[in-house]
C-alpha positions as CSV (number, residue, x, y, z in Angstrom):
1,M,5.8,17.0,60.3
2,K,8.7,15.0,60.3
3,F,7.8,11.8,58.6
4,P,7.9,8.4,61.3
5,K,9.8,5.7,61.4
6,Q,8.8,2.6,60.7
7,P,5.6,3.5,58.7
8,S,3.8,1.2,56.8
9,V,4.1,0.9,52.8
10,I,2.5,-0.3,49.9
11,I,4.9,-0.3,46.8
12,T,3.1,-1.8,43.4
13,G,5.4,-2.5,40.8
14,A,7.9,-2.8,43.5
15,S,10.7,-5.8,41.6
16,T,12.4,-3.5,39.4
17,G,13.2,0.2,38.7
18,I,11.5,3.0,40.7
19,G,9.9,0.8,42.9
20,R,12.3,-1.6,44.2
21,G,15.0,1.4,44.4
22,L,12.1,3.2,46.8
23,A,11.6,0.0,48.4
24,L,15.5,-0.6,49.5
25,S,15.5,3.4,50.3
26,L,12.6,3.3,52.8
27,A,14.0,0.4,54.0
28,N,17.5,1.9,54.9
29,I,16.4,5.4,56.0
30,Y,12.9,4.8,58.0
31,K,13.3,0.8,58.5
32,A,10.1,0.7,57.1
33,R,7.6,-2.2,56.6
34,M,6.3,-2.7,53.6
35,V,3.9,-5.2,51.6
36,L,5.6,-5.3,47.7
37,T,3.7,-6.6,44.7
38,A,4.7,-7.5,41.3
39,R,4.3,-10.6,38.9
40,S,7.6,-12.1,39.9
41,E,7.5,-13.8,43.0
42,T,11.1,-14.7,42.7
43,A,12.1,-11.3,42.3
44,L,10.0,-10.3,45.0
45,L,11.6,-12.3,47.1
46,T,15.1,-11.3,46.5
47,L,13.9,-8.0,47.2
48,Q,12.4,-9.3,50.7
49,E,16.1,-9.9,51.6
50,E,17.7,-7.3,50.9
51,V,15.2,-5.0,52.6
52,K,15.4,-7.2,55.5
53,K,19.7,-6.9,55.1
54,R,18.5,-2.5,55.2
55,G,16.9,-3.0,58.5
56,G,13.1,-3.0,57.3
57,E,10.3,-5.8,56.8
58,A,8.6,-6.6,53.8
59,F,5.8,-9.3,52.9
60,V,5.8,-10.0,49.3
61,I,1.9,-10.8,46.9
62,A,3.0,-12.0,43.7
63,G,0.2,-11.6,41.1
64,D,-0.9,-9.1,38.3
65,I,-2.0,-5.9,39.3
66,T,-5.0,-5.5,37.9
67,S,-6.6,-8.4,39.4
68,A,-10.1,-7.7,41.3
69,E,-8.7,-8.9,44.4
70,I,-5.2,-7.8,45.0
71,S,-5.9,-3.9,46.0
72,E,-7.8,-5.4,49.0
73,S,-5.2,-8.2,49.7
74,L,-2.2,-5.5,49.8
75,V,-4.2,-3.2,52.7
76,E,-5.6,-6.2,54.4
77,T,-1.7,-7.6,54.3
78,A,-0.5,-4.1,55.5
79,V,-3.2,-3.5,58.2
80,K,-3.1,-7.0,59.8
81,Q,0.8,-7.2,59.6
82,F,1.8,-3.7,60.7
83,G,-1.4,-2.5,62.2
84,K,-1.5,0.8,60.4
85,L,-0.9,2.0,56.6
86,N,1.4,5.5,56.2
87,V,2.2,5.2,52.6
88,I,0.7,3.9,49.2
89,V,3.1,3.8,46.2
90,N,1.2,3.4,42.8
91,N,4.3,2.7,40.7
92,A,3.1,-0.5,38.8
93,G,3.1,0.8,34.9
94,M,3.3,-0.4,30.7
95,G,3.3,1.0,27.8
96,I,2.2,-0.4,24.4
97,G,3.6,1.4,21.3
98,G,2.0,1.8,18.3
99,S,0.3,4.2,16.0
100,F,-3.4,4.9,17.1
101,S,-4.6,3.2,14.1
102,K,-3.0,0.0,15.1
103,L,-3.8,-0.1,19.1
104,T,-7.1,-2.4,19.6
105,E,-9.6,-1.7,22.2
106,E,-8.0,-4.4,24.4
107,D,-4.5,-2.7,24.1
108,W,-6.1,0.4,25.3
109,R,-7.8,-0.8,28.1
110,R,-4.9,-3.1,29.3
111,V,-2.7,0.0,29.5
112,F,-5.5,1.6,31.4
113,E,-5.9,-1.1,33.9
114,V,-2.1,-0.9,34.8
115,N,-1.6,2.5,34.8
116,F,-4.5,4.2,36.2
117,F,-7.2,1.7,37.3
118,S,-4.8,-0.3,39.4
119,A,-3.7,2.9,41.2
120,L,-7.7,4.5,41.4
121,K,-8.5,1.0,43.2
122,L,-5.7,0.9,45.6
123,T,-6.1,4.1,46.9
124,Q,-10.0,3.7,47.4
125,K,-9.0,0.4,49.6
126,A,-6.4,2.5,51.2
127,L,-7.8,6.0,51.6
128,P,-10.0,5.3,54.9
129,H,-7.0,4.1,56.8
130,L,-4.8,6.5,55.4
131,K,-6.9,9.2,56.8
132,S,-6.6,7.7,60.1
133,Q,-3.3,8.2,60.6
134,D,-1.3,11.5,61.3
135,H,1.4,11.5,58.5
136,S,0.0,10.0,55.6
137,K,1.3,10.0,51.7
138,I,0.0,8.8,48.4
139,I,2.8,8.6,45.9
140,N,1.8,8.4,42.4
141,I,4.4,7.4,39.6
142,S,2.9,9.3,36.8
143,S,5.1,10.9,33.9
144,V,6.0,13.9,32.0
145,A,4.1,11.5,29.4
146,G,1.2,12.7,31.9
147,K,2.0,16.1,30.9
148,I,2.8,15.9,27.3
149,A,1.3,13.4,24.7
150,I,3.9,12.2,22.0
151,P,3.0,10.1,18.4
152,G,3.7,6.5,19.0
153,S,2.4,6.3,22.9
154,V,-0.7,8.0,22.9
155,S,-2.7,5.5,24.9
156,Y,0.5,5.7,27.4
157,C,0.2,9.2,27.8
158,A,-3.6,9.1,28.1
159,S,-3.3,6.6,31.1
160,K,-0.7,8.9,32.6
161,F,-2.3,12.2,31.7
162,A,-5.4,10.0,33.7
163,L,-3.0,9.2,36.6
164,T,-1.7,12.9,37.0
165,A,-5.3,14.3,37.3
166,L,-6.2,11.9,39.8
167,S,-3.5,12.8,41.7
168,E,-4.0,16.6,41.3
169,G,-7.9,16.2,41.9
170,L,-7.1,14.4,45.4
171,A,-4.4,16.7,46.6
172,A,-6.6,19.4,46.3
173,E,-9.6,17.0,48.0
174,L,-7.5,15.7,50.9
175,A,-6.0,18.7,52.1
176,G,-7.7,18.7,55.2
177,D,-7.2,15.2,56.3
178,N,-3.5,14.9,56.5
179,V,-3.0,12.9,53.5
180,D,-0.4,14.3,51.1
181,V,-0.5,13.4,47.4
182,I,3.2,13.6,45.3
183,T,2.7,13.2,41.7
184,V,6.3,12.0,40.3
185,C,6.4,12.8,36.6
186,P,9.7,11.4,35.5
187,G,11.2,11.6,32.0
188,W,13.6,9.2,31.2
189,V,14.9,7.1,34.3
190,R,17.7,4.3,33.4
191,T,15.3,1.2,34.5
192,E,14.2,-2.0,33.0
193,F,11.0,-0.4,32.0
194,F,11.9,0.2,28.2
195,E,13.2,-3.7,27.9
196,K,10.5,-5.2,29.5
197,N,8.0,-2.8,27.0
198,K,10.2,-3.6,24.3
199,L,11.7,-0.4,23.2
200,P,14.4,-1.2,20.6
201,D,17.8,-0.7,21.8
202,E,18.6,2.4,19.9
203,R,15.9,4.2,21.7
204,N,16.2,2.6,24.6
205,P,17.9,5.4,27.3
206,T,19.1,2.7,29.6
207,V,21.1,0.9,26.5
208,I,22.3,4.3,25.0
209,A,23.8,5.5,28.1
210,Q,25.7,2.5,28.7
211,K,27.9,3.5,25.6
212,N,31.3,5.3,25.4
213,D,30.2,7.8,22.9
214,F,28.7,11.4,22.7
215,A,25.3,10.0,22.7
216,G,26.1,8.0,25.9
217,L,27.8,10.6,27.5
218,M,24.7,13.2,27.1
219,M,22.1,10.2,27.8
220,K,23.9,9.3,30.8
221,H,24.9,13.0,32.2
222,L,22.1,15.4,30.7
223,L,18.8,14.0,28.9
224,S,18.0,10.6,31.6
225,I,18.7,9.9,35.3
226,S,19.3,6.9,37.3
227,T,16.9,5.0,39.3
228,E,18.8,6.4,42.3
229,E,18.7,9.9,41.3
230,C,14.9,9.5,40.8
231,V,14.4,7.6,44.4
232,K,16.4,10.6,45.9
233,E,14.4,13.4,44.8
234,I,10.9,11.2,45.7
235,I,12.5,10.5,49.2
236,E,13.1,14.3,49.8
237,A,9.8,15.5,48.6
238,M,8.5,13.1,51.4
239,D,10.9,14.4,53.6
240,K,9.7,18.1,52.8
241,G,6.3,17.4,53.4
242,G,2.8,18.4,51.6
243,S,1.3,17.6,48.6
244,Q,3.4,18.3,45.3
245,E,4.5,17.5,42.0
246,I,8.0,16.8,40.9
247,I,9.2,16.6,37.3
248,L,12.3,14.8,36.6
249,T,15.1,15.3,34.3
250,M,16.7,18.7,33.0
251,P,14.7,17.8,29.4
252,G,11.5,16.8,31.5
253,K,11.4,20.3,33.2
254,I,11.9,22.0,30.2
255,A,9.2,20.7,28.0
256,E,6.8,20.9,30.6
257,R,7.5,24.4,31.1
258,L,7.8,25.1,27.3
259,H,4.3,23.6,27.2
260,G,2.8,25.8,29.5
261,I,4.2,29.0,28.6
262,A,4.2,28.2,24.7
263,P,1.6,25.2,23.6
264,G,1.6,25.5,20.2
265,M,5.7,25.3,20.0
266,M,5.4,21.9,22.1
267,R,2.7,20.8,19.9
268,F,5.0,21.6,16.6
269,L,8.4,19.8,18.8
270,A,6.2,16.7,19.5
271,K,4.8,16.2,16.1
272,Q,8.8,15.9,15.3
273,V,9.3,13.1,17.3
274,K,9.5,9.9,15.3
275,P,7.9,6.9,16.9
276,T,8.9,3.4,17.1
277,Y,5.6,1.3,16.1
278,R,5.1,-2.2,16.7
279,D,5.2,-5.0,13.8
């Protein structure tokens, strides 16, 4: 079924990266009416104006996605302002790098609150409204790290594994309710995520891709994708219809396939990753 014009959409983590790119594309293509949230009110207000220029409409709610009230506020605002809710995009994410022995329980809880429980809470609040529509979608931005775990990012990987499992279970459970669940598992996407999470420049794909050398060219054209390319794939999945999982970037696709057919080999390769530990 063709996705309707002027859908009502909630996007978390909307101020930068994939969330911001999706907001602009949904405004441009569908003239979407959106409720956007992130921590930076200034960035959200700038995005609100850009959405308006593209024919969409946006309300912004700045705040910490892990707060108890924000999920309810997002859903109430969408339904009150637009009379319906068609799409939620659980995009907010963060990482804390470090060896297992150095991360505290507080570190783990923070990562899971942002990457998993914020998506769970918003989905719980939104689901009755999504079920009431003919065309509804839950878009969960997971990661290749939600399929394959690597050293130095165990907490991040575990939270994304949980989000992937939530998506897969929901896709099966909601199959008869006209609610599609799209699980997005990107590899390296050139966004502000790596800088915000304090990854060193020599490990930051966004920085590496800007270099005019062999490593930079490989990163730009083979190992990673731009935000625009990522958003394009998500929009195509929305248009196609049906619940699905999409793996993004060529290395991500190869790693996921290899993990499926030769998990022992993938575990061996994962051990070769040299993690960047925090001080």
